[in-house]
Structures are given as structure tokens and as C-alpha cells.
VOSEVEX-90646 format. One record per residue: residue in three letters; x, y, z of N, C-alpha, C, CB in turn. Coordinates in steps of 0.001 Angstrom, whole numbers, plus 500000, padded with zeros to 6 digits. Atoms other than C-alpha are relative to their C-alpha. Glycine has a CB too. Example, Ala and Ser with C-alpha at 12.3 -4.5 7.8 and 13.67 -1.06 7.14 Angstrom:
<kolvos>
KOLVO  res     n_X     n_Y     n_Z    ca_X    ca_Y    ca_Z     c_X     c_Y     c_Z    cb_X    cb_Y    cb_Z
KOLVO  ALA  500890  498810  500000  512300  495500  507800  500900  501200  500000  499008  500027  501246
KOLVO  SER  499180  498810  499940  513670  498940  507140  499230  501090  500730  500414  500462  498585
</kolvos>
This chain:
<kolvos>
KOLVO  res     n_X     n_Y     n_Z    ca_X    ca_Y    ca_Z     c_X     c_Y     c_Z    cb_X    cb_Y    cb_Z
KOLVO  UNK  500809  499727  499353  719578  363066  403441  499607  501396  500173  500252  499466  500871
KOLVO  UNK  500255  498293  499560  719025  366774  402766  501076  500801  500136  499343  500241  501367
KOLVO  UNK  498869  499728  499079  722581  367802  403430  501246  499759  499066  499988  499002  501385
KOLVO  UNK  498365  500220  500753  726148  368227  401845  500954  499539  500809  500720  501315  499453
KOLVO  UNK  498865  500459  498851  729145  366236  403178  501256  500342  498915  499904  497997  500679
KOLVO  UNK  498948  499659  500779  732642  367524  402523  501355  499057  500479  500198  501614  500146
KOLVO  UNK  498776  500571  499143  736086  366067  403217  501197  500914  499503  500339  498229  499704
KOLVO  UNK  498992  499060  499894  739020  367816  404434  501275  498951  500356  499623  501231  501181
KOLVO  UNK  499185  500771  499724  742235  365336  404115  501578  500742  499919  499692  498870  499138
KOLVO  UNK  498671  499362  499910  745664  366421  405708  500908  498872  500042  500189  500959  501239
KOLVO  UNK  499200  501354  499635  747530  363119  405655  501202  500302  498938  499030  498316  499692
KOLVO  UNK  498849  499946  500894  751023  364170  404382  500893  498273  499105  501099  500830  501163
KOLVO  UNK  499215  501408  500729  752555  360441  403739  498862  499403  499142  500612  498647  501257
KOLVO  UNK  501075  501026  500781  749244  359184  401484  500093  500616  498923  498415  499802  500469
KOLVO  UNK  500087  499079  501315  749532  359813  397790  498206  500229  499721  500895  499039  498453
KOLVO  UNK  501640  499847  500654  746242  361032  395761  499367  499352  499790  499678  500398  499067
KOLVO  UNK  500648  501262  500403  745305  357932  394674  499325  499423  500984  500856  499065  499518
KOLVO  UNK  500632  500540  498701  745087  356480  397878  498908  500568  500596  500848  499993  500968
KOLVO  UNK  500969  498923  499377  743216  359531  399546  498871  499689  499044  500548  501729  499986
KOLVO  UNK  501260  499758  500656  740862  359448  396574  499312  498798  500380  500063  500245  498443
KOLVO  UNK  501019  501286  500031  739812  355480  396751  499852  499959  501480  500611  498411  499268
KOLVO  UNK  500663  499891  498690  739546  356266  400522  498803  500614  500152  500729  500585  500824
KOLVO  UNK  501277  499000  500405  736965  358963  399967  499177  499578  499521  500098  500959  499236
KOLVO  UNK  501223  500500  500967  735463  357158  397181  499149  498862  500814  500644  499271  498448
KOLVO  UNK  501009  500981  498970  734497  354404  399669  499232  500557  501173  500849  498913  500718
KOLVO  UNK  500607  499178  498827  733576  356558  402558  498381  500571  498853  501471  501671  500711
KOLVO  UNK  501044  499573  500490  731134  358283  399823  499169  499230  499654  500163  500632  499233
KOLVO  UNK  500934  501217  500284  729951  355157  398620  498887  499696  501064  500875  498710  499886
KOLVO  UNK  500442  500277  499075  728933  354387  401903  498722  500728  500221  500867  500081  500800
KOLVO  UNK  500783  498985  499521  727050  357426  402543  498785  500321  498729  501054  501323  500388
KOLVO  UNK  501495  500125  500877  724925  356931  399112  499290  498635  500446  500265  499916  498122
KOLVO  UNK  500543  501484  499509  724208  353587  400492  499043  500529  501158  501361  498778  500647
KOLVO  UNK  500293  499603  498991  723182  355119  403760  498566  500954  499142  501368  500699  500868
KOLVO  UNK  501260  499076  500554  721052  357664  401969  498790  499214  499305  500565  501070  498833
KOLVO  UNK  500636  500896  500565  719261  354929  399629  499136  499328  501416  501067  499045  499116
KOLVO  UNK  501131  501058  498925  718081  353080  402821  499292  500894  500955  500890  498729  501120
KOLVO  UNK  500454  499460  498287  717438  355606  405916  499129  501587  499000  502112  500582  501659
KOLVO  UNK  500534  498805  500581  716226  358869  403443  498548  500338  500266  500181  499922  498620
KOLVO  UNK  501398  500055  500031  712764  360014  404475  499228  500814  498741  499568  500540  501351
KOLVO  UNK  500478  499183  501340  712609  362133  401244  500185  499097  499031  500795  501366  499600
KOLVO  UNK  500189  500424  501224  713056  359252  398945  499055  498763  500144  501322  499737  499325
KOLVO  UNK  501408  500651  499999  709686  357325  398790  500425  498338  500020  498977  500513  498465
KOLVO  UNK  499733  501372  499709  711229  353884  398394  501176  499385  500580  499876  499444  499009
KOLVO  UNK  498996  500554  499184  713770  353815  400845  499638  499089  501064  500676  500972  500537
KOLVO  UNK  500544  500925  499511  713485  351249  403353  499317  500822  501352  501024  498796  500177
KOLVO  UNK  500708  499744  499126  712746  353941  406122  498510  500524  499568  500734  500798  500724
KOLVO  UNK  501073  499819  500516  709823  355505  403786  498820  498834  499975  500382  500394  498866
KOLVO  UNK  501007  501089  500045  708493  352154  403307  499514  499446  501344  500558  498878  499230
KOLVO  UNK  500588  500061  498352  708316  351498  407443  498842  500905  500277  501170  500493  501138
KOLVO  UNK  501197  498826  499503  706264  354802  407905  498996  499726  499149  500366  501700  499864
KOLVO  UNK  501166  500382  500682  704057  353802  405073  499604  498578  500413  500210  500114  498512
KOLVO  UNK  500474  501899  499382  703444  350104  406587  500237  498951  498593  497668  499791  500561
KOLVO  UNK  499251  501141  501036  704848  348736  403288  501047  498974  500323  500694  500680  498990
KOLVO  UNK  498992  500962  499731  707661  346953  405130  500240  499699  501534  501256  500481  499365
KOLVO  UNK  499925  500331  498372  707575  345139  408807  501671  500392  499929  499498  498011  500622
KOLVO  UNK  498580  500086  499524  710984  345964  410984  500551  498531  499905  500096  500513  501508
KOLVO  UNK  499506  501206  499454  711575  342604  411396  500656  499581  498600  498808  498929  500727
KOLVO  UNK  499432  500412  501133  712344  342208  407814  500771  501321  499062  498807  499252  499242
KOLVO  UNK  499488  498902  500467  714368  345542  407235  501504  499698  500164  499455  501245  500697
KOLVO  UNK  498281  500041  499930  718162  345704  406815  500431  499965  501235  500772  501215  499397
KOLVO  UNK  499821  499791  498563  720118  345039  409949  500484  501234  500440  500820  499092  500509
KOLVO  UNK  499240  498862  499366  721702  348247  409838  498662  501193  500535  501241  500733  498654
KOLVO  UNK  501126  499211  499918  717876  350050  409728  499687  499484  501656  498744  499654  498668
KOLVO  UNK  500265  500410  498805  717027  347584  412864  500949  500769  500909  500090  498549  500079
KOLVO  UNK  498961  499324  499120  720401  348706  414353  499906  501307  500654  501053  500121  499319
KOLVO  UNK  500216  498339  499496  719614  352501  414539  498572  499898  500492  500143  501356  498624
KOLVO  UNK  501477  500012  498920  715979  352055  415273  499799  499336  501439  498863  499239  499265
KOLVO  UNK  499723  500652  498684  717164  350005  418353  500656  501421  500828  501207  498492  499821
KOLVO  UNK  499340  498819  499211  719700  352992  419273  498915  501221  500524  501164  500711  498948
KOLVO  UNK  501353  498707  500134  716783  355539  418550  499269  499427  501338  498663  499932  498197
KOLVO  UNK  501165  500550  498347  714402  353331  421341  501057  500163  501044  499258  497873  500147
KOLVO  UNK  499254  499918  499201  717429  353184  423363  500395  501784  500830  501001  499259  499249
KOLVO  UNK  499639  498503  499786  718052  357069  423350  498469  500768  500544  500655  500740  498330
KOLVO  UNK  500832  499553  499446  714717  357486  423960  499290  499861  501198  499555  499977  499415
KOLVO  UNK  500429  500294  498768  714238  355994  427197  501052  500903  500526  499927  498459  500461
KOLVO  UNK  499053  499106  499236  717526  357726  428245  499500  501192  499980  501349  500074  499528
KOLVO  UNK  500345  498558  499918  716242  361169  427346  499005  500185  500362  500046  500693  499053
KOLVO  UNK  501029  500200  499294  712928  360303  428974  499024  500894  499238  500223  500262  501463
KOLVO  UNK  500955  499609  501304  711262  361106  425538  500389  501368  499444  498333  500087  500410
KOLVO  UNK  499537  499239  500949  712670  363977  424400  500670  499865  498361  500703  500435  500681
KOLVO  UNK  499485  500538  501033  714438  362194  421699  498910  498762  499633  501512  499597  500324
KOLVO  UNK  500587  501225  500365  711848  359805  419733  499578  500032  498830  499052  499598  500738
KOLVO  UNK  499979  500104  501686  712227  358815  415984  498642  499458  499416  501243  498891  499447
KOLVO  UNK  500807  500598  500213  709099  357285  416227  498331  501040  499974  500305  498904  500965
KOLVO  UNK  500865  499438  499573  706768  359666  417487  499709  501650  499227  500331  499890  501397
KOLVO  UNK  500594  499031  500806  706228  363631  416899  501102  500797  499062  499222  500961  500947
KOLVO  UNK  499033  499522  501151  708393  364392  413668  498971  501199  499038  500568  498392  498904
KOLVO  UNK  500786  498439  500898  707238  367484  411145  498731  499276  499607  500976  500794  498216
KOLVO  UNK  500731  500607  500720  705486  365313  409387  498994  498593  500753  500985  499673  498942
KOLVO  UNK  500499  501254  498676  704211  362612  412131  500706  498606  499386  497809  499677  500163
KOLVO  UNK  499762  500892  500229  705980  360100  410355  501486  499300  500504  499687  500139  498921
KOLVO  UNK  498694  500582  499973  708869  357569  411142  501457  501027  499518  499807  498724  499001
KOLVO  UNK  498899  498780  500658  712021  359813  410743  501451  499728  500884  499315  501963  500354
KOLVO  UNK  498987  499738  499348  715497  358644  412337  501109  500657  499848  500250  499281  500235
KOLVO  UNK  499000  499080  500535  717314  361137  410771  500606  500767  501422  499237  501127  498806
KOLVO  UNK  498964  499232  499050  718448  363032  414191  500964  499205  500620  499349  500708  501115
KOLVO  UNK  498920  501050  499422  720676  359846  414915  500596  500005  498976  499667  498555  500514
KOLVO  UNK  499481  500588  500736  721302  358518  411865  501141  500506  498870  499074  499540  499648
KOLVO  UNK  499000  498852  500758  723190  361426  409851  501096  499552  500691  499712  501780  500190
KOLVO  UNK  498599  499955  499098  725693  361275  412693  500425  498842  500173  499954  500571  501376
KOLVO  UNK  499436  501315  500053  726032  357732  412747  500361  499489  498958  499344  499198  500426
KOLVO  UNK  499706  500255  501592  726351  357288  408946  501503  500830  499686  498538  500747  498900
KOLVO  UNK  498529  499236  500281  729505  360074  408838  501175  499352  501270  499741  502066  500231
KOLVO  UNK  498892  500735  499607  731213  358405  412038  500180  498841  499131  499894  499607  501364
KOLVO  UNK  499684  500998  500431  731141  355268  410186  500624  500192  498978  499199  499299  499909
KOLVO  UNK  499342  499305  500981  732459  357373  407195  501684  500079  500183  499345  501383  499996
KOLVO  UNK  498419  499688  499438  735401  358051  409274  500396  498833  500210  500263  500872  501352
KOLVO  UNK  499189  501050  499665  735921  354969  410531  500728  498991  498831  499154  499254  500853
KOLVO  UNK  499669  500769  501092  736343  353636  407118  501331  500754  499541  498783  499915  498887
KOLVO  UNK  498833  499207  500326  738831  356394  405995  501117  499552  501269  499558  501769  499950
KOLVO  UNK  499008  500686  499287  740802  355447  409218  500373  498489  499620  499583  500053  501335
KOLVO  UNK  500222  501197  500803  740443  351667  408107  501373  499755  498819  498422  500250  499192
KOLVO  UNK  499567  499804  501448  741935  352945  404786  501653  500534  500040  498897  501225  499210
KOLVO  UNK  498679  499639  499613  744980  354323  406679  500041  501569  499819  501120  499209  499118
KOLVO  UNK  500172  498224  500205  743931  357977  406643  500205  500329  501652  498043  500690  499233
KOLVO  UNK  500105  499206  498194  744604  359991  410297  499948  500905  500068  500889  500012  501019
KOLVO  UNK  500373  498498  499527  744333  363643  409857  498995  500381  498841  501451  501175  500098
KOLVO  UNK  501251  499561  500670  741030  364439  408475  498959  500605  500357  499524  499254  499601
KOLVO  UNK  500482  499640  499333  737982  366084  409059  498719  500074  498851  500688  500985  500752
KOLVO  UNK  501361  500384  500960  734094  364960  407490  499165  501536  500597  498951  498012  500537
KOLVO  UNK  501237  498985  499384  731575  368071  407720  498855  500030  499007  500516  501687  500232
KOLVO  UNK  501041  500316  500398  728331  367148  407199  498773  501027  500351  499899  498768  500433
KOLVO  UNK  500994  498901  499744  726106  370231  407111  499868  500657  501395  498712  499482  499686
KOLVO  UNK  499744  499087  498744  727856  371780  410028  500172  498899  501012  498708  501138  500423
KOLVO  UNK  499546  501104  499110  728381  368555  412008  501372  499359  499711  499000  498931  499948
KOLVO  UNK  498661  500666  500072  731977  367452  411982  500452  498703  500878  500912  501028  500323
KOLVO  UNK  498896  500914  499327  734002  364572  412589  501355  500372  499647  499852  498520  499611
KOLVO  UNK  498396  499889  500216  737816  365445  413354  500962  499055  500381  500487  501051  500616
KOLVO  UNK  499059  500889  499622  740280  362974  412962  501885  500441  500290  499762  498999  498840
KOLVO  UNK  498299  499602  499764  744173  363738  414349  499868  501221  500032  501197  499616  498876
KOLVO  UNK  499647  498310  500105  745304  367128  413470  500315  500572  498678  501297  500398  500848
KOLVO  UNK  499655  499585  501157  745497  369344  410707  501371  500137  499386  499510  500963  499978
KOLVO  UNK  498842  499447  500005  749002  370487  411482  500859  498777  501122  499835  501736  500493
KOLVO  UNK  499650  500641  499259  751426  368753  413694  499977  500536  501511  501006  499664  499504
KOLVO  UNK  500000  499090  498703  751047  371650  416267  498695  500575  500207  501030  501192  499932
KOLVO  UNK  501252  499428  499929  747598  372566  415676  498874  499165  500371  499739  500551  498855
KOLVO  UNK  501296  500350  499877  744108  371351  416526  499222  500400  498766  499461  500572  501198
KOLVO  UNK  500989  499528  500889  741132  371605  414153  499202  500912  500667  499215  498978  499441
KOLVO  UNK  500946  499098  499366  739194  374652  414618  498574  500092  499564  500497  501230  499898
KOLVO  UNK  501238  499766  500446  735508  374721  414411  499001  501132  500677  499450  498772  500062
KOLVO  UNK  500886  498885  499844  733104  377581  414433  498685  499134  500541  499777  500942  498494
KOLVO  UNK  501572  500465  499319  729336  377300  416382  499935  501394  499344  499518  499608  502036
KOLVO  UNK  500560  498810  500790  727506  379848  414026  499359  500621  501010  499042  499716  498763
KOLVO  UNK  500584  498935  499296  726239  383123  415208  498557  499588  499671  500483  501532  499542
KOLVO  UNK  501075  500483  500326  722426  382459  415648  499158  501347  498890  499276  499532  501497
KOLVO  UNK  500030  499069  501019  721793  385758  413655  500668  500680  498954  499785  500577  500361
KOLVO  UNK  499105  499539  500943  724627  386161  411647  500683  498805  499207  501008  500870  500699
KOLVO  UNK  499321  500867  500559  725358  383744  409008  501735  499934  499727  499332  500000  498980
KOLVO  UNK  498069  499850  500351  729264  384831  408444  500513  500391  501147  500640  501270  498785
KOLVO  UNK  499441  499595  498808  729812  385527  412173  499987  498698  500647  499268  501153  500750
KOLVO  UNK  499985  501079  499592  730790  382935  414805  499389  500365  501229  501198  499345  499949
KOLVO  UNK  500018  500027  498134  729678  382594  418684  500977  499763  500770  499216  499042  500625
KOLVO  UNK  498848  500653  499443  732491  380535  419482  501003  499227  499221  499564  499199  500874
KOLVO  UNK  498976  500943  501082  735421  378473  418238  500421  498850  500731  501481  500788  499446
KOLVO  UNK  499927  501503  498965  736155  375066  419688  501458  499350  498919  497914  498573  499924
KOLVO  UNK  498285  500590  500439  739898  373581  419195  499694  498363  500253  501645  500723  501355
KOLVO  UNK  500380  501152  499560  739226  369904  418847  501122  498858  499037  498239  499889  499764
KOLVO  UNK  499104  500946  500326  741229  366807  417960  499260  498502  500373  501398  500326  500803
KOLVO  UNK  500374  501524  499698  739573  362892  417456  498949  500461  500826  501170  498890  500760
KOLVO  UNK  501265  499600  499370  736363  364777  418479  499184  499999  498616  500045  501547  500916
KOLVO  UNK  501211  499684  500584  732834  364974  417064  499137  501391  500465  499219  498806  500239
KOLVO  UNK  500526  498894  499721  731043  368261  417068  498958  500000  498769  501059  501174  500152
KOLVO  UNK  501672  500066  500848  727032  368557  416222  498921  501238  500639  499045  498138  500421
KOLVO  UNK  501038  498952  499758  724753  371447  416390  498612  499866  499715  500315  501036  499364
KOLVO  UNK  501482  499644  499830  720996  371576  416995  499546  501370  500075  499523  499443  501145
KOLVO  UNK  500574  498828  499818  719029  374811  416448  498988  500036  499122  500824  501047  499899
KOLVO  UNK  500881  499537  500746  716339  376460  414922  500161  501332  498776  499163  500240  500965
KOLVO  UNK  499911  498623  500650  717637  379536  413308  500374  499869  498431  501156  500913  500787
KOLVO  UNK  499676  500345  501626  718672  378089  409944  498956  499193  499264  501364  499114  499836
KOLVO  UNK  501117  500983  500636  716118  375363  409091  498469  500263  500744  500522  498249  500285
KOLVO  UNK  501617  499620  499927  712988  376778  410852  499330  498892  501132  499146  499777  498236
KOLVO  UNK  500639  500902  498864  710894  374490  413487  500053  498503  499462  498335  500463  500352
KOLVO  UNK  499796  501655  500161  712323  371027  412355  500290  499553  500758  500731  499419  499271
KOLVO  UNK  499964  501397  498486  712611  369874  415683  498829  500122  501040  501607  500196  501247
KOLVO  UNK  501288  499406  499228  709311  369394  417478  500328  499095  501692  498099  499409  498957
KOLVO  UNK  500042  500517  498665  709177  367972  421176  499213  498880  499904  499503  500927  501021
KOLVO  UNK  500765  501024  500284  708104  364701  420873  498658  499544  501099  501022  498952  499842
KOLVO  UNK  500959  500052  498869  706071  364835  424176  498659  500573  499943  500557  500576  501033
KOLVO  UNK  500928  499053  500151  704141  367468  422997  499211  500544  498551  500650  500956  500556
KOLVO  UNK  500003  499524  501649  704420  367900  419374  500200  501613  499547  498466  499590  499366
KOLVO  UNK  499818  498169  500483  705261  371877  419562  501388  500058  499740  499613  501371  501343
KOLVO  UNK  498868  499810  500237  708432  373642  418681  500489  500331  501364  500181  500897  498965
KOLVO  UNK  499601  499148  498613  710864  374024  422052  500284  501361  499667  501338  499440  500793
KOLVO  UNK  499405  498770  499745  711994  377276  422917  500791  500692  501287  499091  500654  499776
KOLVO  UNK  499064  499808  498672  714365  377009  425853  501320  500442  499400  500227  498520  500986
KOLVO  UNK  498396  499299  500540  717418  377416  423637  499916  500470  498394  501465  498617  500089
KOLVO  UNK  500086  499473  500905  718260  378857  420484  500893  498997  499128  500265  501357  500181
KOLVO  UNK  499321  500887  500519  721162  376451  419700  500574  499247  501120  500883  500521  499102
KOLVO  UNK  499068  500669  499530  723097  373665  421367  501030  499202  498878  499316  499160  500905
KOLVO  UNK  498585  500591  500332  726726  372201  420353  500308  499191  501008  501141  500991  499827
KOLVO  UNK  499551  500604  499015  727636  369219  421552  501458  499200  499717  498909  499179  500409
KOLVO  UNK  498624  500420  500401  731480  367740  421449  500106  498919  500879  501193  501076  500139
KOLVO  UNK  500064  501269  499325  732035  364082  422166  500992  498904  499350  498515  499507  499959
KOLVO  UNK  499466  501085  500894  733859  360718  420779  499512  499766  498652  499837  498835  500601
KOLVO  UNK  500862  500568  501050  731229  359638  418171  499062  501163  499651  499190  498650  500487
KOLVO  UNK  501046  498951  500615  728890  361865  415908  499118  499540  500305  499860  500343  498666
KOLVO  UNK  500902  500639  499776  726626  359224  416254  499003  500610  501267  500578  498771  500133
KOLVO  UNK  500232  499805  499089  726061  360023  419455  499712  502226  500531  501145  498988  500497
KOLVO  UNK  500185  498164  500017  726943  364289  419765  498685  500367  499277  501375  500910  499015
KOLVO  UNK  500793  499257  500639  724463  365070  416806  498586  499370  500778  500213  499878  498313
KOLVO  UNK  501548  500607  499380  721337  362799  418546  499866  500695  501519  499982  497959  500205
KOLVO  UNK  499897  499244  498724  722625  364364  422109  499278  501330  500015  501431  500248  500318
KOLVO  UNK  500523  499078  500073  722065  367540  420645  498832  500286  499638  500515  500430  499614
KOLVO  UNK  501689  499830  500242  719010  367120  419183  498997  499775  501433  499473  498666  498769
KOLVO  UNK  500648  500679  499028  717514  365562  422624  500384  501147  500999  500469  498399  500293
KOLVO  UNK  499372  499320  499208  719468  368310  424736  499220  501591  499402  501748  499668  499883
KOLVO  UNK  500739  498960  500260  717740  371240  422618  498814  500081  500194  500091  500284  499063
KOLVO  UNK  501486  500137  499662  714159  369915  423058  499772  500071  501421  499408  498698  499504
KOLVO  UNK  500347  499906  498759  714914  369662  426882  500203  501596  500722  500809  498897  500648
KOLVO  UNK  499781  499352  499656  716186  373224  427087  501542  500245  500484  499157  499990  500485
KOLVO  UNK  498693  499890  498826  718853  374480  430010  500487  498683  500485  499547  500811  501441
KOLVO  UNK  499900  501276  499016  718408  371341  431577  500530  499010  499043  498490  499451  500739
KOLVO  UNK  499489  501211  500484  719572  369118  428875  501486  500173  500086  499498  499663  498580
KOLVO  UNK  498815  499999  499802  723194  370669  429224  500409  498751  501111  500308  501396  500374
KOLVO  UNK  499786  500769  498911  723526  368430  432244  499551  498856  499977  499627  500464  500974
KOLVO  UNK  500268  501495  500364  721984  365677  430892  501095  499280  498777  498342  499964  499388
KOLVO  UNK  499006  500323  500930  724603  365587  428024  501506  499834  500730  499979  501145  498889
KOLVO  UNK  499385  500661  499221  727161  365874  430694  500133  499050  500505  500040  500259  500458
KOLVO  UNK  500203  501234  499345  725875  362918  432357  500803  498925  498993  498316  499692  500212
KOLVO  UNK  499667  501107  500938  727297  360922  429026  501708  499951  500122  499370  500355  498308
KOLVO  UNK  498423  499704  500391  730940  360153  429302  500470  500778  499157  500610  499081  499601
KOLVO  UNK  498833  499470  501309  733331  362277  427036  499432  500947  499037  500545  498700  498958
KOLVO  UNK  500725  499027  500933  730602  364880  426084  499608  500828  501094  498729  499430  499006
KOLVO  UNK  499961  499216  499652  730400  367971  426615  498997  501274  499312  501137  499944  500081
KOLVO  UNK  501428  499040  500836  727382  370864  425521  500534  501448  500559  497881  499557  500727
KOLVO  UNK  500029  498394  500275  727646  374929  424631  498635  500252  499629  501030  500563  498770
KOLVO  UNK  501181  499550  500799  724453  376622  424006  499539  501216  500113  498981  499305  500202
KOLVO  UNK  500282  498678  500167  723038  379879  423614  498313  500275  500105  500645  500422  498594
KOLVO  UNK  501318  499534  499588  719795  381037  425080  499125  501286  499150  500265  500433  501444
KOLVO  UNK  500773  498963  500667  716587  383005  424032  500736  501499  499950  498612  500087  500769
KOLVO  UNK  499644  498396  499511  718104  386011  425657  501626  500338  499769  499636  500217  501853
KOLVO  UNK  498874  499952  500656  721316  385490  423637  501307  499896  501151  499941  501337  499111
KOLVO  UNK  498603  500118  498886  723552  384557  426965  500395  498562  499136  499588  499750  502244
KOLVO  UNK  499893  501082  500662  725631  381669  426170  500682  499043  501396  500941  500252  498497
KOLVO  UNK  499432  500825  498142  726237  378562  429087  500498  498530  499425  498186  499596  501613
KOLVO  UNK  499339  501033  500722  728235  375713  428596  499954  499051  501428  501659  500458  499211
KOLVO  UNK  499458  500608  498667  729242  372608  430807  501341  499811  500588  499643  498899  500024
KOLVO  UNK  498626  499849  499707  732533  372301  432742  501155  499891  499266  500203  499359  500753
KOLVO  UNK  498922  500631  500786  734471  370189  430457  500177  500839  498788  499687  498507  499617
KOLVO  UNK  499824  498587  501225  733701  372842  427613  501219  500620  500037  498968  501342  500225
KOLVO  UNK  499097  499055  500185  736198  374957  428462  501241  499206  499468  500220  500819  501285
KOLVO  UNK  498646  500509  500569  739269  372574  427252  499839  500279  498498  500320  498321  500316
KOLVO  UNK  500520  499545  500962  737650  373194  424000  499863  501411  499181  499204  499666  500287
KOLVO  UNK  499962  498327  500082  736862  377027  424003  501419  500748  499567  499641  500605  501553
KOLVO  UNK  498785  498923  500285  739290  379302  422298  499649  501212  499743  500839  499717  498899
KOLVO  UNK  500774  498550  500727  739493  382591  421002  500157  500003  498743  500536  501455  500400
</kolvos>
């Protein structure tokens, strides 16, 4: 779906063959999701739904489940997230949720295969399981909006997902579904929480909402947010303090 996914496995008790087999299964799952959900593939189910050549009732159960999650989030976000409304090409596009959902399930497959310490990076969105060493947590940088080689902050996380939404890397690819216009209340929003499926989607919705989106994120149990404003101030929810490090 237009991004690169990498795996960093730190399990000392597993041999290379076990790790390769587990990661191979996760990669196979991600390819399956891409074939089914990618808006860039004309024969994917999402593209066929958008074109009207497939009806939702006949779609794969995963597609129906993801669209139901999108519909629930549309209501929860008061329309700030809407996979069925104003996307850049005005077509159905659940990418704001499905990428995080797919990567979280890939992580679940690694855990089921016996892996305990790993990180998956999907275009800057992270699932961090366990710890890289016995005494350290995973360190995740929040990219500086003006300098790709610098970070605005560093998070220390274990058994958490981290997702960032912003316009400084891919331009105005996020539109407010309620207006069809690019939001301008924030430069970026980073969300930390237990599942990348929701962390990714909440970051998208909060970016659309602006500063008020941080409180909305914090209203979901276990999720916290950090944002950079147009005048380069940083603001974050109270619970984010536990993750911020030097």
C-alpha cells in the first residue's frame, strides 16, 4: 500500500530458521492484505468496491470487518475520520486504518510463532513488542517536520504501538472528510497505544481535528498523543510523559 515494512527481531533464544519462518509468515500476510486492500491495485477488493464492480456484502470477511471498524470510527470521531467520504481522489479508501490493522496482526502472528522481542516499522509507524535488551525499551524518534535527519522527540516504549500523521512528508494526503479541505491546525500528531490499528487511525483523526484532537485521543483508554503546532510549539497529553525521554 505504498510503503516499506521492516522487521527488527531481538529474540536471543530462537534460531535463525525459526525467526525466518515466523517473519516469512508475517510478510505473506502483509502481501495478502495488500492484494485485497490496496487502492493502487485496480483489481483489489477495495478498488472494485470503489468502482462499483463488487458489492460490500460479497467482499472478503476481512474487508467487511475493516469497513465496519472505519464506520465505528467515523461516528466516534464525529466525522473527522471517514473512509467513505472525502479522500484525495474521492474514492473509498480505508488506508488510514487498514495499514495499522494489518501490521498489528502481523505482529500478533510473530507472537503466536514464539517471538517476544521485536519491532515492525511500517513507513514510520511502529509496533514494538517486548524490549530490545533486558534493561532497555525500544526508542522511537518523532521526525522533525522541517529536517528529515532530526527528531523532535524520542519515545521509549515496550509492548506499544506508535503512529504519526502529518503533511510534511507526503503533502496534503489527509483531507478533512467534513469539508474536503486539508487541515491546518497541526503539523503532525503522534499517538502511542496498545494497538497500531487504532493508534494509526486515531492519529489521522486527531490531525484533522487539530489541537482538540489530543484530548479526544486521550479519551480512549491506553492512548496518548504528542503534536507539533503550525508555530512549532509542542503539546502533549498528560499520559505521554511516561514515554518521552531525552
